[in-house]
Structures are given as C-alpha cells and as structure tokens.
N, C-alpha and C positions, 0 to 999 in steps of 0.2 A: 504493499500499500503504500503511497506517496505520503499520507503525514509521517508512517515510521521511516522511512526512508530522512527524511528532515529532524527527524528527531533522535538517531542517530545522529547524522550528520553534526550536528547541534553540538550533542554531550562527546562526540570525538574533538570537537577545536576547543570547548571544555578543559578535557584532561590535560589535552596539551599545554593549556596554560597552564594547568594546577604544576605539571610534572618540571614547569619552568621555573616553580617560584620557589621560596626558601623556608616555607613552611614547614615543611617534612611529611613525614608518613603519616601523620593523624589526618593531615586534608586530601594527603591520596587516599586512605581509608574514606574517607566524609564522601567527596567527590565520587568514589565509585558504586559506594552506596546508595546516594543520591540517584543515577541515572536508573536503574530499576526501578525503584520510589514513585520519581516525578514519569517517568514512563505510564506505568502501573498505574498511578493516579489518576492522571492523563486519558488513558485510554480506558479506564475503567465507567469517568464518569462520561464521558461522550458516547460511546460503546452503548453504553446502559439508558442513554436518550435515544439510543439510534436503533436501540433495538423495543423499546418500548413504542416509540414512533413507529414502526415497520409492524408491531400489533397491533397495534389501533388500526396502521392503515386498512391490512388484513380485514381486519374484523368490517371497518365501514365501507372495502367493495362489497364483503360477502353482503352486507346489507342492500348494498345499491343493488349487486346481480337480484337477488331475490325481489325484490322491489321492483326491478323491470320486468324481470321475467312473469313473476304475475299480474299485475295493473297493463303494463304495453303491450299494443297490438303492432304498431311501424318501428322500426330504428331509431326515429325521431324521437318520438315519444318513451320510448325505453330509456332512451339517453338523457333526456329532462328529470325522469323518475328520477335514473342515477344518480344524476348530478344533486339531485335533491334530497337523497337518502343518506349520500355519502357527507351532505353538509352535517345533516343533523345528526350523524354518526361521528364526524370528526370536528366536533367542537375548537373556536379560536382558545382557548386555554391548551389545549394539548400542543405539546411542542413541537417547531417547525412549521414549514408553509407547504400545505400541501399543494402539486396540483390537480388541475381539475379533471375529474377522473373520463376515460377514454373506453367507451364501450361499442364491442363488435357483435353481430352477428352470424353465425355460421352454420346452417339449420338449426338444429333444435340445443346450440349450444351459446350461449351468451358466455362473452369475456368480456373483464373490465380490469382495466390498470390505472394505475396511479403512481405518482411518487411523494415526497415530502422531501424536503432539503430544511437541514438544521446546520444554524452555526456553532462552531465548536467552542466550546468555552478554554478549559489550560489547552487544550492543544492548538488554539490559535495564537499563542504566546510562542511558537516558536514557528509560525506561518501556513500552519494548517489551514487550508481554503474548506469550503463549505462542504459537509457529509449527504449524502442523496441515498435515500432508501427506497426500494420499488418494491411492489407486489402486485399480483394476478390472483383474481378468483374467476372457476369456472363456471356458471349452472345450468343445469340439462333444466327447459324448459318442460313440466310433463304434466300432462292433462290426465284426470282421473276418472275411472267408470267403479263405481264401489256397491257390491250387494250382498245386506245383510240377510245373515240368512239366523232365523233365532228359533228357538224352542220356544213353542207355546202349549208343552202339554200340559194337563194335569198337576202334576207335581210343582208346575213353577204357579199356580194359584197363591191370592194374597202377597206379603212382603217379599217373596222370590219375582213376581210377575214385575209389583212397583218398583224393586230396584232396576230390573232389566227396561225397563218402561226410563225411567231417569240416568240410566246408563249410556241407550240409544240415544236418549236425548242429548246427553250431553255429545255423544260423538260429531250425530247432527251439528249441531250448536260451532262445536270448533270445526269442521270443514267448512262451513259457511262465514266464519268468523271475519274472513275477507270477502266483503263485496265484488270485487275485484277477480276473485278465482271462479265464479260462478259459471262463467264463459266458456269454463273446461272441466265442470265437474257436473256429474251424474249421480245419485245415488239410487238403489231400490231398495225394497223392504220384504223377506219370504218370508213371512208365518210357515210353521210346521209345526207339526204334531203327528197321526198317523199319517196324514197327505198333505196336501198344499192346494188352497182354493187360487184359481188361477182367473179369477173375476170375469169380467166380459169375455175376455180371452178366451174361454172354455167353452165357447159358442165355434170359434173358430177352428179348433180342433177336434172338437167330437161331433162326427157325424150323425144325422138321420136324431137328431134331439129337435123339436117344436120351440120356439123359441121361447112361446107362453110356459113351458116346462120350466124353464129358467127365473129365480127371482130371487137374488142374495137377502131381503128384506123377506122375505117369507119361509118362516123355518119347517113347511110342510112341500116345497118344492124344492130341486135340485138349485144348490147354491154356488156350485162351479167348482166341486174339486173331482179329480181323477182319478183315476188307476194307474198305479205304474203301467209301464211297459211289459214285455216279457224280456229276461234278459239275453243280449249283451245290450237293447234299447234303452234299461233302463240307467244304463251307467256312462250311458254318451248323450252329445250333444245333436244330435240327428233330428231332423226335420221330421213331422208326421206324411203317412202318406205312405203305400207302396207295401200295406200291409202291418205299417208301423206307426198307426193311428193308437188314440187314446179314446179311454172309458169314459161314463161318468162314475163317479163314486155317490153311493146313495147302500146306504146301512138299513137292510132290510131289516121290516117288522117282524121280531120274534119273540121267544119268551123271556132272551136279554133285553129286549126293545120293543115294549108293547106301544104301537100306535096304531092309525094315523092319528090322532091328535101331538102334534109334538110339542116337546115344550122344551125348547132350549135355553133356561135360564144359565147363564153360566154359576150360579151359586147353588145349584143343585147337583153339580158335576156329576158326581155316577149316577143319579136318579134321572136326571134327562134325557128326553127321548123323542125321537125322531132322524129323518135319513141322513141329516149332516154331523149326525157324533162323531167326534173327532173332526171335523174341519174347520181349520182356522179363518180368522180373516183372510181379504184376500191380499193377495201379493200386489204391492205398489212395482209398478216400472220404472224403470230408471230415468229420473225426474232432475231439473235443476231447482224445482219451485219446492222450498223450505217451506211453504206452508202446507203444501200437501204429504212433504214427509212428517213436518208437526204433528199433523191428523191422523196419519196412518201410526205413529208407535203410541199416540193416544188409546187410540181404539184397539189393539191386541189386548185379547183378552186369554184364559189358559183356559181349554176345554178336557174335560177328564172321558178317560174311556179310548181303546185303539192303542195307546204307547208310543213310543217313541219309536220313529223313522227319520233318521237324519240324514241318511244316505240319499233320501226322496227328495228333504228340504234342500241338499247339498247339490243334486242334479237341475235340480229350478234353480236354486243361485244361480249355476251355470247357465241355464236357457236366457234367465235375465240379460246377463252380458254378451251373450250371443247375438251376433246381428240375424241370426236364421230365424223362422216364427218358432212361437206364435209369438216371441215378440220381439220386435224388428229396431226398439231406440237405438242398440248398443253399435258402437261402429266398429268397421273391420278389426280381427285381428292383428291386422298388422297397422293399422293408422297411426304412422310416426308421432312421438313423445305424449300417448296416450300411455297408462296402466288399466290394466283391468283386476281387481282387487275383490279376494271374497271373504269375508266374516263369517265363521261359524259357529255357531256358541251351543250349550248344551246344559243342562244340570241334570242328566239323565242317561240311562243304557239303555241302548238301543236294546228292542223288542216288543211284544207283543202283552200288552193289559189283558191277563185274563186271556180269551179266545175269540176280543174285538174284532168287529168287520176294520179292515187298512186296507192302506192304498195297494197291497198283496191279496185285498178280501181275505179271510179268516183264514185262521193256520190252516184250517183241516181241508182248505181247498185245495194245498198244497201245492200252490204259486210261488214257494221259494225252493223248489226240490223237496220239500219234507213235510212232513204234518207236526214234527218237535217243534215246541215254541223255546228249547235250549238249542236245540240245530240251528232255528231259524235267527235266531238269536248270532249265533256263530256265522252264520249268510249273510247278515246284514251287514257287522262291520267289515265281512271282507269287501260287499257291496261298495260301503262308503270309501274303504282305501282304494277302492279301485277307480271312484269316480275323481276323485282327489289326484291320484296318479297323470289321470287321463285329461285334469281340469292345467295341473301342472306341466303337463306335455303342450297345452295347448296355449303357452305361456302368461298367465293368468297365479298371481300373485294368491297366498292363501293365509289367513290369520285364522288360530282357533282358539277357543275358550272354554273349559269347562267352567262351572257355577257350583260349589257346594257340593261338591261331589266327591266319595271317597272309591271311584272305585279305580285300581291301576290301571286294569286293560281298554277299560274307554281314554283314559289320561294318554296314555299310553299311542291308543288309535288318533286321536286329538293332535298330539304331540308328531307324530311321524305327516299325516295330513300337513301340517304347515310348511311353509316352503322352507325353512330353516327351523330349527329350535328356538332360534331368539321370537318369534312370532307365535310360540303357544304361547298360553296365561293361563293358570289357573289360579282362581280368584274362589277363596274360602269365607267373603262374606259380600253386603252389598256395595261396601266402599272399597272393596279390592276391583269387585267391577266393574265400578263405574271409571275408577282408575286403569284398569286395562283397555276399555273402550276410548278411556283419553289420549292412554299411551298410542294406541293406533294411531287416533288422526293426526293429533302429533306429528308422529312419521308421515304420516302419508303428505300434509301439505307440505313441510317442508322440503321445500326445491333440491335436490340434492348438491352440495358443493363438489366437485370432484379436486378445485387446487382453488 
C-alpha cells in the first residue's frame, strides 16, 4: 500500500538522524520502539474507520438493492429507489463521504455498487492521501407463488384451530407487509381433512353432474369435495381427462351417518350428519388480494369424521401451484424469477378415523389396495412421501410443520418431505406455531443477497 511505503521511508530517515546523534543507545532503542508503535496506532485507527465504513456501506447497498428489487419496475425507477434507501441507511454522521450508488440490471440480477472516501487521521501526518473503500451487493429479484396446505381435521378443534388461524394470518400479514410486493406475490389456501373442497372449480372436473346438485351453502347438496383418483394419478399433477377424471365425494346415509336431514354444525363434531362429513372449507386459488385471503383464514373450520389425509391435501396444494387445470392462476414452472412454495401443516397421523368415508371412500372399499386401517396408514404415508418427491422434482420449494404432535414417524416423514431439514418446523404449542409461520414468511419475502 502507498501509505505503508511512505511510513517506512519516513522512519528510515528518522533512524538515520538518530544514529548520527550523540545521545547514544537509549535514543536508538527509543526510536526503534517508536516505529512499530506509531505505524500500529496510525494503521489501527484509520483501518478501523475504513472497516466500519465498508461494513456500513455494504449494509446500505444491500438495503438499496432489496428495496429497488421489491418496488421498482424500470431500471430508472430502481436507481431512484436505490439512491433513496442508500441515503437513509448511510447517514451523514457515519464516517467518510459516500458516492452515489450505481445500479445495473442483468436479467433477474440487480447489482448495486458504491464507495466511501475517508480522510486519514494519524497517517495523514506522513502524507497518506484519502482512503477509499468499495463494496457491492447483488440481489436476485424473485416473485412468489405460495400454497398454504392446512390441517382442518377434528383434532384441530378449539384452541388449536384458533392458533392455526392466528399463525396463518401472521404469515399472510408478513408476506403482504410491503405493498409493492403484491404485483409479484400470489397466495392460495388449501384446507384439508379426509378430502379437499374444490369450491366452484369442482364442476369443471367432475362430469355428469347437474349444476343444481352443487351448492356449497346447502348441507344436503354436494359442497364440492372430490374423491382421490386411483394410484398413481393421486400423487401427480396430471389434469383430468382420458380416464383420469375425478368423482364427487358424498358420504352416503348409513348407520354411522343417518340423514337425509343433514346437520353439519361444527360444534356437533362426531354427531354431525350429512353427505359432506369430512369436507372442509373450499380451496382459495392463488390470489394477490389480501382481503380474500384474510376471509379464507377466518372461515376455516375443524370438521370431525374421516381422518387425516395429508397426501390428498398436498397433491391439491400442488395443483393450486400448477398452471394445469382445474386451477390455472399459476404461472408456468419455468417462469424466470418466480419461486413456487408449498407449506404443509398437520397436527395428526395419516389414516382413517374409525371406518369413515374419505377421499378413498371407506377402507372396506379397498381403494388403497387394502381393507386394513393399519396397512392403509402406511400406504397413505408412502403416498405423501411420493407427492413430496414429485413436487420437489418439479422445482417446488416445500416447508413442513408439525403441531403439538408426539408421533416420531410422522415427524420424520414431514422432515423428509421438506426441501431441506431447515425447512421443517416442529411446533409444540400455539406460540411456536405462530413463530414458525412468521419465520417462513420472513425467509420468503427477503430477496436473496448473493454478495
């Protein structure tokens, strides 16, 4: 470095003068000791200031790049936003004089560079000129499509459902905290229990049904839940057609569900009756309308009967994220700069409650290849793992959450389902559940800074 050469030259000249003096060895020793002391003090003070300036510069450039990537559309807009956020984060009282940050865009990569110039203190005494430090930040500008796949089974009744509503609302609030992000953010909600309710989309995938038979507000009519397709179509994203259609979910009147007078009051739990037992609130397709999502979160109910079929919930979460029918709100998988994210949550173990009607009908129907409930549980677990594997192969990022659950087998399945172990959360109570959803949301909204 130039300043170090000058310091060395100065003290060589000083030592020559000392050796010519008459003061003897003491002065020589003092002079020799002074060289490293003065160099060390000068370097420590000025390099400490330079290090602090560079640290603050890097922070300010990161903030500028993130803000520009989130809110700007054109490069000119992003440059103006970057300058605004840089000034707010590199305040006048910080050391040195910063340059105006320079922003460039290359595809989905936003690069912001800048410098800070400092006047040296002690090193200035020996002629050291200004010290300039530089930094850069690269930001990947990404959009998000997120599917919340949420357990609405009977075991979630009461305080657990209240905790899930709160946690889900927290995630939505955090994701939509920056209004400018709404243009490249879409969120869908998939409540599941023993089946999934497609809402109005059900009429487009189930053939041969008179529209008058569908009424989501009438407990005695079809509300929109569908049966799972046969394996392997039940673990795939393939659209219907060609023998791959879906069929209506209707819990027939029988000794364990006596109707035609249906009574689907959630408070009745296992005493409810009607053709829609085990049919949760409808899917909310991808949307960037926060009001719609808030309403969907508030509307969730925990319905008893049927059991937990998280593989069915997960595959419908995939279909919400897919551009294929029946939901076509999603972008193509290879859309540059967009991530597709699935968040799967449960509080229970896959399997039938008693021998109720489900997306695979009753266990006695043998649609899972067995009439044994214990064997069916293993098959359902395997189907969930297969869905997760297929979704990850399609490029979907998966987060999983277990809530107040003591079953190690299920925890292991959910941990392995996640894209990586860091995306699995085991929440022991409502507070931990809320924090898990917040942590996921924060990770999703932070555009990734690569340098």
